Kinemage of the C-alpha trace (Angstrom):
@kinemage 1
@onewidth
@group {chain A} dominant
@subgroup {mainchain}
@vectorlist {calphas} color= white
{ca met a 1} P -16.085 17.539 -0.645
{ca ala a 2} L -14.434 19.339 2.250
{ca his a 3} L -12.955 17.205 5.002
{ca ser a 4} L -12.512 18.043 8.652
{ca lys a 5} L -9.088 18.801 10.057
{ca ala a 6} L -9.162 15.523 12.015
{ca phe a 7} L -9.937 13.573 8.811
{ca leu a 8} L -7.038 15.215 6.971
{ca ile a 9} L -4.570 14.663 9.817
{ca thr a 10} L -5.597 11.028 10.178
{ca ser a 11} L -5.460 10.430 6.430
{ca trp a 12} L -2.023 12.017 6.027
{ca thr a 13} L -0.662 10.187 9.071
{ca leu a 14} L -1.827 6.778 7.858
{ca arg a 15} L -0.652 7.451 4.299
{ca gly a 16} L 2.702 8.629 5.597
{ca ile a 17} L 3.205 5.560 7.781
{ca ala a 18} L 2.385 3.174 4.922
{ca ala a 19} L 4.511 5.093 2.406
{ca val a 20} L 7.537 5.358 4.711
{ca ile a 21} L 7.469 1.627 5.469
{ca leu a 22} L 7.117 0.767 1.780
{ca leu a 23} L 9.860 3.203 0.760
{ca gln a 24} L 12.364 2.058 3.379
{ca thr a 25} L 12.162 -1.527 2.104
{ca leu a 26} L 13.209 -0.396 -1.386
{ca phe a 27} L 16.836 -0.022 -0.352
{ca phe a 28} L 16.923 -3.703 0.638
{ca lys a 29} L 15.111 -4.878 -2.488
{ca phe a 30} L 17.073 -2.792 -4.992
{ca thr a 31} L 20.494 -3.473 -3.432
{ca ala a 32} L 19.901 -7.238 -3.206
{ca ala a 33} L 20.245 -7.288 0.581
{ca lys a 34} L 20.553 -10.776 2.061
{ca glu a 35} L 17.054 -10.624 3.622
{ca ser a 36} L 15.369 -9.791 0.338
{ca val a 37} L 17.392 -12.304 -1.662
{ca tyr a 38} L 16.600 -15.002 0.922
{ca ile a 39} L 12.877 -14.257 0.866
{ca phe a 40} L 12.523 -14.211 -2.904
{ca ser a 41} L 14.856 -17.202 -3.387
{ca thr a 42} L 12.710 -19.185 -0.950
{ca leu a 43} L 9.644 -18.234 -3.010
{ca gly a 44} L 11.388 -19.088 -6.317
{ca met a 45} L 10.982 -15.494 -7.460
{ca glu a 46} L 14.525 -14.129 -7.270
{ca pro a 47} L 15.398 -11.604 -8.762
{ca trp a 48} L 12.305 -10.675 -10.803
{ca gly a 49} L 9.898 -10.911 -7.842
{ca arg a 50} L 12.148 -8.800 -5.632
{ca ile a 51} L 12.606 -6.088 -8.234
{ca gly a 52} L 8.990 -6.201 -9.450
{ca ser a 53} L 7.552 -5.917 -5.951
{ca gly a 54} L 9.974 -3.063 -5.253
{ca val a 55} L 8.755 -1.177 -8.313
{ca ala a 56} L 5.114 -1.784 -7.306
{ca glu a 57} L 5.836 -0.570 -3.757
{ca leu a 58} L 7.532 2.558 -5.102
{ca ile a 59} L 4.518 3.340 -7.303
{ca ala a 60} L 2.090 2.631 -4.433
{ca ser a 61} L 4.045 4.974 -2.137
{ca val a 62} L 3.976 7.827 -4.630
{ca leu a 63} L 0.266 7.304 -5.330
{ca leu a 64} L -0.515 7.275 -1.584
{ca leu a 65} L 1.211 10.619 -1.124
{ca leu a 66} L -0.467 12.409 -4.032
{ca pro a 67} L -3.914 13.707 -2.980
{ca gln a 68} L -5.507 12.979 -6.375
{ca thr a 69} L -4.377 9.313 -6.383
{ca val a 70} L -4.836 8.280 -2.744
{ca val a 71} L -7.405 5.599 -3.573
{ca leu a 72} L -5.228 4.042 -6.291
{ca gly a 73} L -2.244 4.047 -3.943
{ca ala a 74} L -4.251 2.374 -1.190
{ca ile a 75} L -5.519 -0.310 -3.576
{ca leu a 76} L -2.057 -1.023 -5.008
{ca ser a 77} L -0.514 -1.011 -1.549
{ca leu a 78} L -3.139 -3.477 -0.304
{ca gly a 79} L -2.472 -5.761 -3.260
{ca val a 80} L 1.294 -5.789 -2.822
{ca ile a 81} L 1.225 -6.146 0.945
{ca ser a 82} L -1.470 -8.838 0.820
{ca gly a 83} L 0.959 -10.899 -1.243
{ca ala a 84} L 3.673 -10.387 1.362
{ca ile a 85} L 1.355 -11.389 4.206
{ca phe a 86} L 0.109 -14.417 2.251
{ca phe a 87} L 3.649 -15.681 1.661
{ca his a 88} L 4.623 -15.091 5.294
{ca leu a 89} L 1.645 -17.151 6.423
{ca thr a 90} L 2.019 -19.948 3.873
{ca arg a 91} L 5.673 -20.378 2.830
{ca leu a 92} L 8.039 -18.139 4.770
{ca gly a 93} L 6.781 -18.100 8.329
{ca ile a 94} L 6.222 -15.093 10.526
{ca thr a 95} L 9.839 -15.109 11.686
{ca leu a 96} L 12.875 -15.604 9.437
{ca pro a 97} L 15.646 -16.708 11.818
{ca leu a 98} L 18.143 -17.374 9.002
{ca val a 99} L 18.261 -13.628 8.308
{ca asp a 100} L 17.826 -12.541 11.950
{ca asp a 101} L 14.204 -11.423 11.542
{ca his a 102} L 12.044 -12.078 14.596
{ca gly a 103} L 8.753 -11.086 13.027
{ca glu a 104} L 9.584 -7.456 12.269
{ca leu a 105} L 9.000 -7.817 8.522
{ca phe a 106} L 5.636 -9.505 9.068
{ca ser a 107} L 4.634 -6.859 11.631
{ca leu a 108} L 5.526 -4.045 9.228
{ca ala a 109} L 3.449 -5.729 6.511
{ca val a 110} L 0.448 -5.887 8.861
{ca val a 111} L 0.881 -2.192 9.729
{ca val a 112} L 0.981 -1.260 6.019
{ca phe a 113} L -2.122 -3.395 5.401
{ca ala a 114} L -4.045 -1.779 8.280
{ca cys a 115} L -3.040 1.763 7.279
{ca ser a 116} L -3.850 1.193 3.592
{ca leu a 117} L -7.206 -0.433 4.332
{ca thr a 118} L -8.179 2.403 6.670
{ca val a 119} L -7.149 4.995 4.069
{ca leu a 120} L -9.199 3.185 1.416
{ca ile a 121} L -12.241 3.133 3.693
{ca met a 122} L -11.772 6.806 4.586
{ca his a 123} L -11.504 7.799 0.913
{ca arg a 124} L -14.096 5.355 -0.456
{ca his a 125} L -16.170 8.264 -1.780
{ca glu a 126} L -13.335 8.900 -4.253
{ca leu a 127} L -13.639 5.467 -5.872
{ca pro a 128} L -14.653 5.990 -9.520
{ca ile a 129} L -17.487 3.445 -9.626
{ca val a 130} L -18.716 2.974 -6.061
{ca gly a 131} L -17.792 6.434 -4.805
{ca gly a 132} L -20.556 8.872 -3.930
{ca ala a 133} L -20.349 11.321 -6.859
{ca ala a 134} L -20.053 8.736 -9.618
{ca ser a 135} L -23.120 6.780 -8.596
{ca ser a 136} L -25.421 9.402 -7.113
{ca pro a 137} L -28.701 10.043 -9.018
{ca glu a 138} L -28.059 13.778 -9.160
{ca ser a 139} L -24.768 13.276 -11.026
{ca ile a 140} L -26.395 11.347 -13.855
{ca gly a 141} L -26.772 13.519 -16.908
{ca thr a 142} L -24.921 16.480 -15.446
{ca ala a 143} L -21.632 17.922 -16.580
{ca pro a 144} L -18.718 17.710 -14.164
{ca arg a 145} L -18.173 20.834 -12.101
{ca his a 146} L -14.710 22.313 -12.096
{ca gly a 147} L -13.147 24.035 -9.133
{ca ser a 148} L -15.180 22.330 -6.447
C-alpha cells in the first residue's frame, strides 16, 4: 500500500521522536546514573529492572526505525512506556525531587506513549491479524504477492 508524503513524514517524525527519547535514556540506565538507580531501587527492581527495561527500550527503538517492524516497535514501546507511566502514577510520583526531576521524566514518557500510540494507529493495517490484508476476504486462499 502506497502512503502519501504527509503520512510518511508524520510517521517518520513520530517514530523518530519516540526512538530518540528511548535511546537517550539508555545512557542513564546502562551507566547506573543516580536517577535510574533511585527509580529502580524505589521500585525494588534494581539492577535487573533498570537493565531489562533498557534492553527492551533499545529493541523498541530499533524496531520503530525499521520500516518492516514499525508495528512491533510501537507495541513494544507502548508496553515499556506504559509500565513507566504506571509506576510514576502509583509509586514514584510525577516529580522526583530527590534526583532533581521536576516532571521531565514523566513528561517524556507521556510523549513516547502518544507518539507510539499514534504510530500504531497509523500503521494498524500492518498488524498481522487485524490488519487489512490479513483479514480481507480477497486475501483468503490467495498466494502472497511479492514486490508490491
